[in-house]
C-alpha positions in Angstrom: 225.0 208.6 110.3 225.9 205.3 108.3 222.5 206.0 106.1 223.6 209.8 105.6 227.1 208.7 104.3 225.3 206.2 102.0 223.0 209.1 100.6 226.2 211.5 100.1 228.0 208.6 98.6 225.3 208.0 96.2 224.8 211.4 95.2 228.6 212.1 94.3 228.7 209.1 92.3 225.6 210.2 90.4 226.7 213.9 89.8 230.2 212.9 88.9 228.9 210.4 86.5 226.8 213.4 84.9 229.9 215.5 84.6 232.0 212.8 83.2 229.5 212.8 80.3 231.0 216.5 79.4 234.7 216.1 80.4 237.1 213.1 80.3 236.5 211.0 83.4 239.8 211.3 84.9 239.7 215.2 84.9 236.5 214.8 86.9 238.2 212.3 89.4 241.2 214.6 90.1 239.1 217.5 90.6 236.7 215.8 92.8 239.5 214.4 95.2 241.2 217.9 95.5 237.6 219.3 96.2 237.5 216.9 99.0 241.1 217.8 100.1 240.0 221.3 100.2 237.2 220.5 102.6 239.3 218.5 105.0 242.4 221.0 104.6 239.7 223.9 106.0 238.7 221.5 108.8 242.3 221.0 109.6 243.0 224.7 110.0 239.9 225.2 112.0 240.4 222.5 114.4 244.1 221.9 114.7 245.0 220.6 118.1 248.5 219.1 117.2 249.8 216.3 114.6 248.2 212.9 114.6 249.8 210.0 115.8 251.8 207.8 113.8 249.3 205.1 113.6 246.7 207.3 112.3 249.1 208.3 109.8 249.6 204.9 108.7 246.0 204.2 108.5 245.4 207.7 106.7 248.0 206.6 104.0 246.4 203.0 103.4 243.3 204.8 103.2 244.4 207.2 100.6 246.2 204.5 98.5 243.0 202.5 98.5 240.8 205.3 97.7 243.1 206.2 94.7 243.3 202.8 93.5 239.6 202.2 93.6 238.5 205.7 92.1 241.4 204.9 89.4 240.0 201.3 88.5 236.4 202.3 88.8 236.6 205.2 86.1 238.8 203.2 84.0 236.2 200.5 84.1 233.3 202.7 83.2 235.5 204.3 80.5 236.3 200.7 78.8 233.4 198.3 79.8 230.0 198.1 80.7 229.0 200.1 83.5 226.1 197.4 84.4 229.1 195.1 85.1 231.7 197.1 86.8 229.6 199.0 89.0 228.0 196.1 90.9 231.2 194.3 91.1 232.8 197.2 92.9 229.8 197.6 95.3 229.5 194.2 96.5 233.4 193.8 97.1 233.9 197.0 98.8 231.3 196.2 101.2 231.8 192.5 101.7 235.4 192.8 102.4 235.2 195.3 105.5 232.0 193.2 106.5 233.7 190.0 106.6 237.0 191.9 108.3 234.9 193.3 111.2 233.5 189.8 111.8 236.6 187.6 111.3 239.3 190.0 112.6 237.6 192.5 114.9 234.9 189.9 116.2 231.9 192.2 115.7 228.9 190.4 116.8 226.2 189.8 113.8 222.5 189.7 114.9 220.1 187.9 112.9 218.4 191.0 111.0 221.7 192.3 109.9 222.9 189.0 108.9 219.7 188.7 106.5 220.3 192.4 105.4 223.9 191.4 104.4 222.5 188.4 102.3 220.0 190.7 100.5 222.3 193.1 99.5 223.8 190.9 97.1 220.8 190.5 94.8 219.9 194.1 95.4 222.8 195.7 94.3 223.1 193.4 91.3 219.3 194.2 90.1 220.0 198.0 90.7 222.8 197.8 88.0 220.7 196.1 85.4 219.2 198.9 83.3 216.5 198.5 80.5 217.6 196.9 77.2 218.4 199.4 74.3 215.5 197.9 72.5 213.0 199.1 75.3 214.8 202.8 75.8 215.1 205.8 73.6 218.7 207.0 73.2 218.9 210.9 72.9 222.6 210.8 73.7 224.9 212.4 71.1 227.5 209.9 71.9 228.3 207.6 68.7 227.0 203.8 69.3 229.8 201.4 69.3 230.0 198.7 66.9 228.7 195.3 67.8 230.8 192.9 69.5 231.1 189.6 68.9 230.4 186.9 71.6 234.0 186.2 72.1 234.9 190.2 72.3 231.7 190.7 74.8 232.9 187.9 76.9 236.4 189.5 77.1 235.1 192.9 77.8 233.1 191.5 80.5 235.9 189.7 82.0 237.9 192.9 82.1 235.0 194.7 83.7 235.0 192.0 86.5 238.6 192.1 86.9 238.7 196.1 87.4 235.4 196.0 89.5 237.5 193.5 91.7 240.4 195.8 91.7 238.0 198.8 92.5 236.3 197.1 95.1 239.4 196.1 96.8 240.7 199.7 96.6 237.4 200.8 98.2 237.3 198.5 100.7 240.7 199.2 101.9 240.0 202.7 102.3 236.7 202.1 104.2 238.4 199.5 106.5 241.3 201.8 107.1 239.3 204.8 107.9 237.5 203.1 110.6 240.9 202.2 112.3 241.5 206.1 112.6 241.2 206.8 116.2 242.1 210.7 116.8 239.5 212.7 118.5 240.0 215.3 115.8 240.4 213.3 112.5 240.7 216.4 110.2 244.4 216.1 109.7 244.5 212.2 109.0 241.6 212.6 106.5 243.5 215.4 104.7 246.8 213.1 104.5 244.3 210.3 103.2 242.9 212.5 100.6 246.1 214.0 99.5 247.6 210.3 98.9 244.6 209.5 97.0 245.3 212.0 94.5 248.5 210.8 93.6 247.8 208.0 91.5 244.9 209.9 89.8 247.5 212.6 88.7 249.8 210.1 87.6 247.0 208.3 85.4 245.6 211.6 83.8 249.4 212.5 82.7 249.8 208.8 81.3 246.3 209.6 79.3 246.8 213.2 78.3 250.3 214.3 78.8 249.1 216.9 81.4 249.7 217.1 85.1 246.8 219.4 85.6 243.0 218.5 84.7 241.3 220.5 81.9 238.0 220.7 80.2 236.2 223.7 81.3 236.3 225.8 84.4 232.4 225.3 85.2 232.4 221.8 85.1 235.6 220.9 86.8 234.3 223.5 89.9 231.2 221.4 90.2 233.4 218.5 90.5 235.4 219.7 93.1 232.0 220.5 94.7 230.8 217.0 94.4 234.3 215.9 96.1 233.4 217.9 98.8 230.1 216.1 99.2 232.1 213.0 99.2 234.4 214.2 101.9 231.5 214.7 103.9 230.2 211.1 103.3 233.6 209.9 104.6 233.3 212.1 107.5 229.7 210.8 108.3 231.0 207.0 107.8 234.0 207.7 110.2 231.9 208.9 113.0 229.2 206.2 112.4 232.0 203.5 113.1 232.9 205.2 116.2 229.2 205.0 117.5 228.5 201.0 116.6 230.3 198.2 115.3 231.8 198.2 111.7 229.5 195.7 110.3 226.1 197.5 110.4 227.7 200.4 109.1 228.8 198.7 106.1 225.5 197.2 105.6 224.3 200.7 105.6 226.9 202.1 103.1 225.9 199.5 100.8 222.6 201.3 100.2 224.3 203.7 98.2 223.7 202.3 94.6 219.9 202.6 95.1 220.2 206.5 95.2 221.7 207.0 91.6 219.0 204.9 90.4 216.2 207.2 91.8 218.4 210.2 90.9 218.5 209.0 87.3 214.6 208.5 87.4 213.9 211.9 88.8 216.7 214.1 87.2 217.4 212.7 83.9 213.8 210.8 83.2 215.3 207.8 82.8 213.0 204.4 83.1 213.4 202.0 85.5 213.8 198.4 84.3 212.2 195.8 85.8 214.9 194.3 87.7 215.9 197.8 88.8 212.4 198.0 90.5 212.9 194.5 92.3 216.2 196.0 93.3 214.8 199.1 94.9 212.2 197.0 96.5 214.9 194.7 98.4 216.7 197.9 99.3 213.5 199.2 101.1 213.5 195.7 102.8 217.1 196.0 103.9 216.6 199.6 105.5 214.2 198.5 108.5 216.3 195.4 108.9 219.5 197.8 109.9 217.2 200.0 111.9 216.1 196.7 113.7 219.9 196.3 115.2 219.8 199.7 116.7 
């Protein structure tokens, strides 16, 4: 189920990234989170068997705060900085922190194949984020090319990208770890609370940016974003149940494979060319997958 969650996480990131080319990203983020809330709301109504415990509500709120922080920082980073810097930092931090917490705090036992997989994920994630250079690709985008930055400006921009990636990774790590602590047999209500809480910082940021409390930019595109949010919500459900079947550490390694899927989808759907580093990253990911399976 961890691998299924990775597939759905990767797909949702890819499709929301495509939609963000049509509508300002924060509008997509809000609609996506609301779409997930709608799915959890329906699940709660269908399976409601009493209110969740106070402990589950606490972890749900923590998860929601983390998710809102992660989404806001990631979208801000992709808006202002190089995606090839923001995304890998986010991915590595969001996986590494829960993985370390599972080992240090929860005492999860790490088998040799899993430890090797964890080590391989760092270069794999970084390589997957390295697109072909502009000189080797043909840009058909209507977006105006930004002016060339001086070395000082580029360094400062990369520093901002790393900082926002760290914040986004911390947010997602908080979300994933907190979700794994929810113990209710029917987790629909806690996950609904988490999703609603995550919307709050995004709406505030949307208002700060646009002066609007509600997203705008085309009903069809925003509806698609809500649908993608439903897919992301299903990914969280798969992740939650995966953490109940096995220890947290192997689930986090499986989740860390998700950056490979947007690269593959960009190749198939958008007809983008893979760079040599991306091919290497996919090769490492192909090694990591059977190593995870060896842990059972």
